[in-house]
N, CA, C and O of each residue as an XYZ file, in Angstrom:
408
protein
N     104.884    132.644     84.794
C     104.611    131.243     84.545
C     103.219    131.132     83.917
O     102.263    131.721     84.421
N     103.106    130.386     82.830
C     101.825    130.236     82.153
C     100.983    129.160     82.821
O     101.470    128.378     83.637
N      99.703    129.141     82.454
C      98.792    128.131     82.998
C      99.260    126.738     82.593
O      99.233    125.818     83.410
N      99.689    126.570     81.346
C     100.151    125.261     80.881
C     101.366    124.798     81.678
O     101.458    123.621     82.023
N     102.289    125.692     81.974
C     103.465    125.341     82.758
C     103.072    124.948     84.172
O     103.616    123.994     84.727
N     102.128    125.679     84.758
C     101.649    125.357     86.098
C     100.990    123.988     86.111
O     101.226    123.198     87.026
N     100.165    123.694     85.108
C      99.490    122.401     85.037
C     100.492    121.265     84.885
O     100.331    120.216     85.509
N     101.510    121.452     84.080
C     102.539    120.428     83.906
C     103.259    120.192     85.220
O     103.541    119.048     85.578
N     103.558    121.265     85.943
C     104.215    121.118     87.240
C     103.367    120.329     88.217
O     103.885    119.512     88.979
N     102.067    120.570     88.197
C     101.154    119.851     89.099
C     101.082    118.380     88.733
O     101.112    117.521     89.614
N     100.988    118.085     87.467
C     100.935    116.692     87.022
C     102.253    115.999     87.314
O     102.274    114.828     87.693
N     103.343    116.711     87.140
C     104.656    116.134     87.422
C     104.776    115.730     88.885
O     105.304    114.660     89.190
N     104.290    116.574     89.793
C     104.354    116.261     91.223
C     103.552    114.997     91.533
O     104.004    114.162     92.317
N     102.382    114.844     90.938
C     101.557    113.654     91.170
C     102.195    112.406     90.570
O     102.178    111.341     91.187
N     102.755    112.532     89.379
C     103.345    111.349     88.745
C     104.646    110.930     89.415
O     105.055    109.776     89.291
N     105.300    111.836     90.119
C     106.480    111.431     90.884
C     106.098    110.428     91.965
O     106.901    109.575     92.342
N     104.874    110.534     92.457
C     104.408    109.620     93.492
C     103.670    108.437     92.883
O     103.939    107.293     93.249
N     102.749    108.686     91.967
C     101.877    107.638     91.442
C     102.317    107.058     90.103
O     101.662    106.158     89.578
N     103.409    107.555     89.547
C     103.751    107.233     88.174
C     104.487    105.938     87.909
O     104.854    105.688     86.761
N     104.722    105.107     88.896
C     105.386    103.844     88.598
C     104.369    102.713     88.573
O     103.196    102.914     88.887
N     104.814    101.556     88.207
C     103.938    100.392     88.039
C     103.247     99.970     89.334
O     102.076     99.591     89.312
N     103.950    100.029     90.451
C     103.447     99.411     91.666
C     102.702    100.322     92.623
O     101.792     99.863     93.314
N     103.052    101.580     92.686
C     102.521    102.448     93.740
C     100.999    102.542     93.766
O     100.417    102.387     94.839
N     100.320    102.788     92.640
C      98.850    102.816     92.713
C      98.262    101.480     93.182
O      97.263    101.451     93.900
N      98.889    100.384     92.773
C      98.414     99.069     93.214
C      98.595     98.889     94.719
O      97.756     98.274     95.377
N      99.676     99.417     95.259
C      99.911     99.323     96.701
C      98.917    100.187     97.464
O      98.367     99.760     98.479
N      98.691    101.383     96.984
C      97.817    102.322     97.691
C      96.358    101.882     97.679
O      95.600    102.262     98.572
N      95.946    101.094     96.695
C      94.539    100.693     96.633
C      94.119     99.859     97.833
O      92.934     99.811     98.160
N      95.065     99.200     98.498
C      94.724     98.388     99.657
C      94.332     99.238    100.861
O      93.702     98.753    101.800
N      94.708    100.499    100.819
C      94.357    101.407    101.906
C      92.946    101.975    101.742
O      92.441    102.631    102.653
N      92.312    101.737    100.614
C      90.957    102.255    100.397
C      89.998    101.662    101.419
O      89.157    102.371    101.972
N      90.123    100.364    101.669
C      89.196     99.687    102.580
C      89.816     99.305    103.914
O      89.112     98.837    104.809
N      91.104     99.494    104.060
C      91.795     99.099    105.287
C      92.477    100.310    105.917
O      93.121    101.098    105.224
N      92.334    100.452    107.212
C      92.997    101.557    107.904
C      94.501    101.317    108.013
O      95.302    102.232    107.823
N      94.875    100.069    108.324
C      96.288     99.707    108.389
C      96.516     98.443    107.562
O      95.633     97.594    107.436
N      97.714     98.341    107.005
C      98.076     97.193    106.180
C      99.492     96.772    106.545
O     100.376     97.616    106.700
N      99.705     95.479    106.681
C     101.032     94.949    106.987
C     101.794     94.636    105.699
O     101.190     94.404    104.652
N     103.102     94.631    105.786
C     103.976     94.358    104.651
C     103.584     93.048    103.974
O     103.410     92.998    102.757
N     103.446     91.995    104.768
C     103.156     90.679    104.187
C     101.774     90.655    103.530
O     101.580     89.952    102.538
N     100.813     91.411    104.066
C      99.492     91.517    103.440
C      99.615     92.123    102.050
O      99.057     91.612    101.078
N     100.353     93.216    101.977
C     100.527     93.898    100.694
C     101.204     92.962     99.704
O     100.773     92.845     98.557
N     102.253     92.304    100.144
C     102.996     91.403     99.262
C     102.090     90.286     98.744
O     102.141     89.948     97.561
N     101.268     89.716     99.611
C     100.354     88.646     99.199
C      99.279     89.161     98.243
O      98.954     88.499     97.257
N      98.725     90.342     98.534
C      97.637     90.875     97.730
C      98.087     91.360     96.357
O      97.370     91.193     95.371
N      99.266     91.958     96.292
C      99.748     92.473     95.014
C     100.173     91.317     94.117
O      99.812     91.278     92.940
N     100.926     90.389     94.658
C     101.386     89.251     93.869
C     102.397     89.669     92.818
O     102.162     90.609     92.059
N     103.501     88.983     92.775
C     104.508     89.231     91.754
C     105.475     90.354     92.048
O     106.366     90.617     91.240
N     105.334     91.019     93.168
C     106.262     92.101     93.493
C     107.412     91.544     94.320
O     107.210     90.809     95.287
N     108.599     91.905     93.922
C     109.798     91.510     94.642
C     109.801     92.219     95.999
O     109.480     93.405     96.063
N     110.155     91.525     97.082
C     110.169     92.180     98.403
C     111.032     93.440     98.456
O     110.690     94.395     99.153
N     112.142     93.448     97.728
C     112.987     94.657     97.705
C     112.273     95.823     97.041
O     112.359     96.964     97.494
N     111.565     95.515     95.955
C     110.802     96.554     95.263
C     109.697     97.076     96.152
O     109.478     98.285     96.233
N     108.992     96.168     96.826
C     107.932     96.576     97.746
C     108.490     97.462     98.848
O     107.924     98.511     99.157
N     109.585     97.047     99.430
C     110.210     97.825    100.486
C     110.608     99.213     99.987
O     110.402    100.209    100.681
N     111.176     99.275     98.787
C     111.595    100.561     98.211
C     110.395    101.463     97.963
O     110.458    102.661     98.242
N     109.298    100.906     97.441
C     108.098    101.712     97.176
C     107.485    102.220     98.476
O     107.065    103.375     98.557
N     107.434    101.368     99.485
C     106.884    101.804    100.767
C     107.749    102.890    101.389
O     107.230    103.847    101.963
N     109.050    102.749    101.278
C     109.964    103.782    101.782
C     109.751    105.094    101.033
O     109.752    106.169    101.632
N     109.570    104.995     99.725
C     109.317    106.196     98.924
C     108.013    106.874     99.371
O     107.951    108.098     99.480
N     106.986    106.079     99.625
C     105.720    106.646    100.086
C     105.868    107.288    101.465
O     105.244    108.310    101.751
N     106.692    106.687    102.312
C     106.984    107.298    103.616
C     107.717    108.622    103.430
O     107.394    109.618    104.077
N     108.707    108.620    102.539
C     109.494    109.830    102.295
C     108.629    110.977    101.767
O     108.907    112.146    102.033
N     107.580    110.633    101.019
C     106.661    111.646    100.489
C     105.516    111.946    101.447
O     104.599    112.693    101.107
N     105.568    111.369    102.642
C     104.547    111.591    103.668
C     103.152    111.148    103.215
O     102.150    111.787    103.536
N     103.106    110.038    102.458
C     101.852    109.461    102.008
C     101.392    108.403    103.002
O     100.195    108.261    103.251
N     102.336    107.661    103.571
C     102.048    106.644    104.574
C     102.979    106.819    105.763
O     104.023    107.464    105.669
N     102.581    106.235    106.874
C     103.457    106.159    108.036
C     103.626    104.690    108.386
O     102.768    103.859    108.090
N     104.731    104.397    109.012
C     105.068    103.032    109.408
C     105.128    102.996    110.931
O     105.758    103.843    111.565
N     104.467    102.008    111.497
C     104.548    101.833    112.948
C     104.825    100.369    113.243
O     104.318     99.476    112.564
N     105.628    100.140    114.258
C     106.009     98.776    114.612
C     105.019     98.207    115.613
O     104.711     98.838    116.624
N     104.521     97.006    115.325
C     103.591     96.322    116.228
C     104.331     95.334    117.122
O     103.822     94.929    118.167
N     105.526     94.954    116.705
C     106.418     94.107    117.498
C     107.819     94.324    116.956
O     108.025     95.160    116.076
N     108.773     93.586    117.470
C     110.150     93.792    117.017
C     110.350     93.408    115.548
O     111.276     93.900    114.903
N     109.496     92.542    115.018
C     109.683     92.096    113.641
C     108.506     92.418    112.719
O     108.546     92.083    111.535
N     107.474     93.055    113.237
C     106.291     93.364    112.417
C     105.983     94.852    112.444
O     106.174     95.542    113.445
N     105.500     95.310    111.304
C     105.102     96.704    111.229
C     103.824     96.828    110.412
O     103.458     95.929    109.656
N     103.167     97.947    110.581
C     101.962     98.267    109.834
C     102.149     99.628    109.182
O     102.908    100.476    109.652
N     101.440     99.799    108.097
C     101.456    101.067    107.387
C     100.050    101.630    107.382
O      99.070    100.889    107.305
N      99.960    102.948    107.463
C      98.659    103.598    107.323
C      98.837    104.912    106.588
O      99.918    105.501    106.578
N      97.756    105.355    105.974
C      97.795    106.595    105.218
C      97.868    107.802    106.146
O      97.277    107.815    107.226
N      98.591    108.794    105.708
C      98.592    110.096    106.367
C      97.426    110.902    105.790
O      96.714    110.422    104.909
N      97.239    112.091    106.275
C      96.210    112.968    105.693
C      96.504    113.207    104.217
O      95.600    113.186    103.381
N      97.761    113.432    103.911
C      98.174    113.640    102.520
C      97.852    112.399    101.686
O      97.404    112.515    100.545
N      98.077    111.226    102.249
C      97.762    109.979    101.556
C      96.268    109.793    101.366
O      95.825    109.353    100.305
N      95.483    110.126    102.390
C      94.024    110.012    102.278
C      93.485    110.944    101.193
O      92.468    110.649    100.565
N      94.160    112.056    100.977
C      93.745    112.973     99.912
C      93.941    112.370     98.523
O      93.389    112.879     97.547
N      94.721    111.295     98.421
C      94.894    110.597     97.142
C      93.763    109.611     96.846
O      93.631    109.158     95.709
N      92.954    109.275     97.834
C      91.911    108.266     97.639
C      90.934    108.611     96.518
O      90.574    107.718     95.751
N      90.485    109.866     96.383
C      89.607    110.172     95.239
C      90.292    109.932     93.888
O      89.640    109.522     92.927
N      91.590    110.184     93.815
C      92.342    109.924     92.587
C      92.340    108.426     92.294
O      92.131    108.013     91.154
N      92.574    107.616     93.322
C      92.581    106.168     93.144
C      91.197    105.654     92.765
O      91.078    104.757     91.930
N      90.154    106.209     93.365
C      88.786    105.834     92.994
C      88.526    106.160     91.522
O      87.924    105.363     90.801
N      88.976    107.321     91.086
C      88.797    107.710     89.677
C      89.560    106.770     88.750
O      89.056    106.400     87.690
N      90.755    106.388     89.139
C      91.533    105.443     88.340
C      90.811    104.099     88.261
O      90.786    103.462     87.207
N      90.226    103.675     89.377
C      89.491    102.416     89.412
C      88.264    102.479     88.489
O      88.008    101.545     87.729
N      87.518    103.569     88.557
C      86.349    103.734     87.700
C      86.741    103.729     86.226
O      86.082    103.089     85.407
N      87.805    104.437     85.894
C      88.268    104.480     84.519
C      88.674    103.084     84.049
O      88.338    102.676     82.937
N      89.394    102.358     84.896
C      89.823    101.000     84.549
C      88.628    100.067     84.353
O      88.603     99.267     83.419
N      87.639    100.177     85.241
C      86.445     99.343     85.107
C      85.692     99.641     83.805
O      85.117     98.745     83.187
N      85.709    100.898     83.408
C      84.989    101.288     82.193
C      85.723    100.876     80.920
O      85.094    100.464     79.945
N      87.066    100.987     80.927
C      87.804    100.808     79.690
C      88.721     99.601     79.620
O      89.189     99.249     78.538
N      88.985     98.963     80.741
C      89.928     97.840     80.711
C      89.242     96.542     80.348
O      89.892     95.499     80.279
């Protein structure tokens, strides 16, 4: 396997998680908050369909980026796993790039 092939594989793995429209926007709320509720995310993101939000959160759970815990029978909170916290420098870099060029 060449270096270029290895690099493409690494980028592919990251874009499988971060490569859609909503996921980086959802994860940015975890930068300053230890836990975030579904309704908080929905209010803060704005314009996201609840089904889409639910699907993205489930995808992040499936990739072990976040965990979901129930605070009551009808409420839950999400928090980053260690793997998810390791994405924070990437999100910070994306934020810096956006501030510089957007």
